N, C-alpha and C positions, 0 to 999 in steps of 0.2 A: 408821190404815191397816194393811194386812196385810204379810206378809213381803216379797213382791216389790216393792211400792211403797216400803217403807222402804229397801230396798237401792238401788233406782233413784234415789231422792231424795237419796242420799248423794254423788252425783257420782262422781269418778274416784279419790278417795283410799281406798285399801284399808282403812286403819285406821279411818277414819270409817265406812265400810261395816260393819266389824266391830262397832264400838260401837253403831251404829244397829240392827244385827241383834239384838244381845243386850240392847238397852235395857230391855225389859220386866222383865229379871231382875236388874237392878242398881238397888237401891232407895236412896232418900235420898242421903246424901253418899258412899256407897260408890264412886261413879264416880271420886272423887278417888284411888282406889287404882290407877288405870290411867294409861297414858301419855296425853299431851295430845290427840293426834288421836282416840284412843278415847273420851276424855272428851267431845270435841266431838260424836262420833257418838251417844253416850248422851244428851247434852243436845238434840241434833237430834231424836232419837226422841221425847223428851218434848214438844218444841215442835210436832212434826207431830201428835202425838196430841191435844194441847191445842187446836190450831187446828181439827182435824177435829171434835173433840167439841163445839166451840162454834159451828161454822159452820151457817148455816141450811140449806144444801143437804143435807148428810148427815142432819140432823134430819128433813127431809121424808120420806126413804125409811125411816128408822128407824120412823116411825109405822106403816108397813105390816107390820113385823115385831113390833112391840111386843105385840100381843095374844098372840103365841106365845112370844116370847123375853124380853119384859119388859126388865129392865135390861141384858140381854146382846145386845140388838138391834144395837148398834153393832159388835160383833164380827162378826156375820154380814154387815153392810153392808161392813165392811172386806174380807172374803173376796170378796164380790161385786165390789167395786171392782178387786181383783186379776184377776178374770175379764175385765173390760173392758180393763184395762191389757194383759193378755196378748194378747187378740184384736186390739188396736190398737197393738201394740208399735212397729211401724215408724213410727208418727206421733210417737213420743217419743224414739226412740233410733236411731242409725245402726249400732249393733252388733246383729247378729242375736241373737234371744232365746236360742237354744240355746247360742251362744258366751258370751253374758253370764252365763248360769246356770252353765255349766261352769267359767268363770273364777272365779265366786264359790265354787263347790264346792271348787275347788283352794285358794282363800284360807282357807276354814274348816278344811280338812284341815291346812294348814300351821300355822294358829294355834289348833289344837284345844285345846291346854293352857291357853290364855288364857280360853276360854269358861267361863262359870259352869256348875256341875254340871248344873242342869236343862236347859241348852241342849245340853251334851254328850250328854245322854240321848236327845234327839230328833233330833239332827243326822244320825246314821247312817241312820235310817229316812227322813228327809227327802231325803237324797241318793239312797238306794237306790230310792225310789219316784218320784224326780224331781218332787217336790211342786211346785216353783216353775214347772215347765213344765206341770203338770197342770191349772192353774186355767182354762185356755181351753176345756176340755171339761166338759160337764155331769157326766159320771161322775167327773171329777177333783174338781169342786166337791163332789159328793156324798160322796166319800171323805174330803175334807178336813174337812167338817162332822162326819162320823161319828167321825173320829179325835179331833177336838177334844172331842166329846161324851164320848168314852171316857176321855180323859186330863185333861180340865179340867172346870170347873163349867158349861160350856155345856150347856143342856138338849138332850136327845136328840129333836130335832124336825126332823130332816133332811128328811123328806118334806114337811112343811109349808113349810119354807124354800124348797125347790126349786119347789114349786107357786106360791108367792108370786112368785118370780123369773120363772117361766114366764108367769104371768098378767099381769105388769107389766114385761115385759122391756124394751120400748122406753123406758119411764119411768125404769127403773134406768140404762139406757145414757145417756139424755140427762142425767140427774142427774150421772153420772160425768164427762161431758164439760163440764158446767157448772162442776163443782167442782175437778177435778184441775188444770187450768191455774192456778186461783187458789192452790192449795196449792204448785205449782211456784214461783209468784211470791213467795209467803211465804218459801219456803226461800231463794230468791235474795236477797230483800231483807234478811232477818234473819240469815242464816247465810253469805252470800257464796258460795253454791254455784251455779255457772252450768250449768244443765242443757241449754242450747242448744235451748230449745223456744220457739216452734215451729221445727221443722227447715225448712231451705230447700225440702226435697222434699215437705213437707206440703202438702196441698191446701187 
């Protein structure tokens, strides 16, 4: 899963959110260097990624991207999932998305020194450009893919990715709604995080 989903799946504990957010950048047993709630967040991040990587639903949509992105297809699917989470946020949280994001921005400002150096390097841009709020717009998705192609090993195939999403938009949306509740249940069952989904107000 991508950034917004990881933060959401952390529940209400700020330090678990922090660990989950930086989980990609803490390898092996280095998680033991952090306080216990941050450790839990890092291990939660790994559990979410493993569950997602091995589940049949994400594998189905990865196939659409594999001819262009090959082994990096899952990264693009993760970003697309954040798109649908953003658009349907009110079905998963009672906290408005803009407030949720601003509270998280304040958290990482306050705990900036704890973040691994690579995370410290991208956090200011992420906050400045309101990346977590941008996934709901096609232009925001496009920019996110371009930034990742610039700063990571993700292939620079943004145009192809956006066309694939456009051509199969309903399929991607249905896939997200099939998969994400299962991921929520996994987090509840194996990590004891109650995300209160479905909400009483959900249709």
